C-alpha distance (Angstrom), angle and dihedral (degrees) to the residues before:
residue distance angle dihedral
M1 . . .
A2 3.79 . .
C3 3.78 90.8 .
S4 3.79 93.4 52.1
C5 3.80 92.1 49.4
K6 3.79 92.2 47.9
A7 3.78 91.0 48.4
W8 3.79 89.8 50.3
F9 3.81 90.4 48.8
R10 3.83 92.0 51.4
Q11 3.79 89.5 53.4
C12 3.81 89.9 54.7
R13 3.81 96.3 51.4
P14 3.83 100.4 90.5
R15 3.80 109.1 95.9
H16 3.77 95.9 -126.7
R17 3.79 90.2 55.8
L18 3.78 92.3 47.7
R19 3.78 90.1 52.7
R20 3.79 89.9 50.2
H21 3.82 91.9 49.9
C22 3.79 91.3 49.2
R23 3.79 90.2 59.8
L24 3.78 93.5 52.1
S25 3.78 121.6 109.0
C26 3.79 120.3 -111.3
R27 3.81 88.7 -103.7
H28 3.80 92.0 57.9
R29 3.79 91.1 43.4
L30 3.77 87.8 54.8
R31 3.80 89.9 56.2
L32 3.80 89.8 52.4
Q33 3.77 91.9 56.5
L34 3.82 96.7 45.2
P35 3.85 93.9 109.6
F36 3.79 88.1 62.7
L37 3.78 95.8 41.8
M38 3.79 93.3 49.1
S39 3.80 90.1 54.0
M40 3.81 89.1 56.8
A41 3.79 86.0 79.7
M42 3.81 87.0 74.1
V43 3.79 93.6 55.4
G44 3.75 115.7 114.0
E45 3.76 141.9 142.8
S46 3.82 88.9 -96.1
Q47 3.81 93.0 59.9
P48 3.82 107.2 56.2
L49 3.80 95.5 150.9
L50 3.79 90.2 55.1
V51 3.80 89.5 52.2
E52 3.80 91.6 55.8
S53 3.80 92.2 45.3
L54 3.80 91.2 51.1
M55 3.80 92.2 48.7
R56 3.80 90.7 53.6
E57 3.80 91.7 48.9
K58 3.79 89.6 47.9
E59 3.80 92.5 54.4
K60 3.82 90.7 48.9
I61 3.80 90.3 52.8
F62 3.79 91.5 48.6
R63 3.80 89.9 53.2
A64 3.80 91.9 47.3
I65 3.80 94.5 52.6
R66 3.82 93.1 34.7
C67 3.76 91.1 -127.1
A68 3.79 114.5 -162.3
E69 3.80 113.4 -109.3
E70 3.79 92.5 -121.2
D71 3.84 92.2 54.7
K72 3.81 98.3 51.8
V73 3.80 99.9 84.8
S74 3.82 93.4 45.4
L75 3.80 92.0 51.0
A76 3.80 94.4 43.7
T77 3.81 93.6 50.7
Y78 3.81 97.1 41.0
M79 3.82 95.4 95.5
L80 3.79 103.8 25.3
P81 3.82 112.6 152.8
E82 3.80 116.1 -107.7
R83 3.80 96.9 -93.8
A84 3.80 93.9 49.3
D85 3.79 92.1 39.3
V86 3.81 91.6 55.2
W87 3.81 89.5 48.6
W88 3.81 93.0 49.9
A89 3.82 93.0 46.0
S90 3.79 88.2 53.1
V91 3.80 92.0 49.5
L92 3.80 91.5 50.1
H93 3.79 91.4 48.5
T94 3.80 98.5 46.3
R95 3.80 101.1 35.5
Y96 3.78 108.7 20.9
E97 3.82 105.6 35.6
D98 3.81 93.8 -106.8
G99 3.78 92.1 -52.2
A100 3.79 96.8 -45.3
I101 3.80 88.2 117.3
E102 3.80 112.3 63.3
V103 3.80 118.0 -118.2
S104 3.79 116.0 -149.6
W105 3.79 121.3 -135.9
A106 3.82 90.6 -116.9
K107 3.79 90.6 54.0
F108 3.79 92.7 46.4
T109 3.80 93.0 52.4
R110 3.81 91.0 50.1
L111 3.80 91.2 50.6
F112 3.81 92.2 44.9
R113 3.79 94.0 50.4
A114 3.79 91.6 45.8
K115 3.81 90.0 54.7
F116 3.80 102.4 39.9
I117 3.81 104.5 30.6
L118 3.78 112.8 74.4
E119 3.79 115.6 -112.6
H120 3.80 95.3 -120.9
I121 3.81 90.6 54.1
Q122 3.79 90.7 49.8
D123 3.81 88.8 50.0
K124 3.80 90.6 49.6
M125 3.81 92.0 51.2
E126 3.80 91.2 47.3
Q127 3.80 91.2 52.4
E128 3.79 90.1 48.5
F129 3.79 88.4 52.7
L130 3.79 92.5 49.7
S131 3.80 91.7 52.1
L132 3.82 97.0 37.5
I133 3.79 114.8 139.0
P134 3.82 127.1 169.9
G135 3.79 97.7 -122.8
S136 3.79 104.5 169.9
M137 3.81 93.2 -13.4
T138 3.79 122.1 116.1
V139 3.79 118.2 -121.5
L140 3.81 91.2 -98.9
E141 3.80 92.2 48.5
Y142 3.79 89.9 49.2
K143 3.80 90.5 49.2
A144 3.82 91.5 51.6
R145 3.80 91.8 51.9
F146 3.80 90.4 43.5
A147 3.81 91.1 53.9
E148 3.81 92.8 47.7
L149 3.80 95.5 49.6
S150 3.80 96.1 40.0
K151 3.81 88.1 72.4
Y152 3.80 87.3 73.7
A153 3.81 94.1 53.0
P154 3.82 106.5 42.8
H155 3.82 91.0 150.5
I156 3.81 90.1 62.1
V157 3.80 95.1 50.0
S158 3.79 98.4 32.1
D159 3.81 94.0 146.9
E160 3.81 138.1 20.6
C161 3.81 94.4 -100.2
R162 3.81 93.8 54.5
K163 3.78 90.3 43.6
A164 3.81 91.5 53.7
T165 3.81 91.7 46.9
K166 3.81 92.4 51.7
F167 3.80 90.8 46.8
V168 3.81 93.6 52.2
K169 3.82 93.2 46.0
G170 3.78 89.8 55.7
L171 3.81 96.0 52.1
K172 3.79 123.0 107.1
P173 3.83 110.7 -81.7
S174 3.81 90.8 -114.1
H175 3.81 89.9 58.2
R176 3.78 98.4 34.2
S177 3.81 96.9 53.6
R178 3.81 92.7 68.3
L179 3.79 96.5 40.3
V180 3.82 103.3 49.8
A181 3.81 91.9 72.4
F182 3.80 91.0 63.0
D183 3.79 126.8 76.8
H184 3.79 105.3 -125.3
R185 3.78 107.9 -170.6
T186 3.81 97.2 -172.7
L187 3.78 137.9 31.1
D188 3.81 90.1 -117.1
E189 3.82 90.6 56.9
A190 3.79 91.4 49.9
L191 3.80 91.6 45.9
S192 3.81 93.1 50.8
A193 3.80 91.2 49.5
A194 3.81 92.2 47.9
C195 3.81 91.8 49.1
R196 3.80 90.9 50.9
Q197 3.78 90.2 49.0
E198 3.80 91.2 49.5
S199 3.82 91.2 48.9
E200 3.80 93.0 48.9
M201 3.78 92.7 48.7
G202 3.79 90.5 48.1
Q203 3.79 90.5 59.9
Y204 3.80 90.3 64.0
L205 3.80 96.8 49.4
């Protein structure tokens, strides 16, 4: 599954193809993402790692076809297998007035993970996030891992300021010491400052 999605994504990389995909209707975009949607039939509570892999592939496809934010949930839930479809219909009915209230993509992914990723695995990922340190990772590698694990601890990084603070605290001491004195309001600000610090330090090695 992952291979087919990656192969599809590579085919979409050239700019002229991206422009062509961006002009496609939602129906045609749906056809482009069928390899992902068909694999949703394998999703179940016994396959949490597959769920996470599929969510990552889904987000890559959305970026490739530049899917509008308001279309993401509809496309992602179009071909849910029966078990997941029944669950989602129930969620819409009980919490969102049968779909009358819009559900954001961020909210959907949180609900989906909570349902189909076992609680002990979520707890494990949250603990890994809490204790995350760069080690031998570069700043960008650390940021990528930070972003992946933060999905399991949304209460800890509930806004951009808290996210930036957690990111800076986890940096290597040599990077962190010069950044803590500054008020980074967003993760992007903190990341840019950390990358500059890493680059400057690299010049003296």
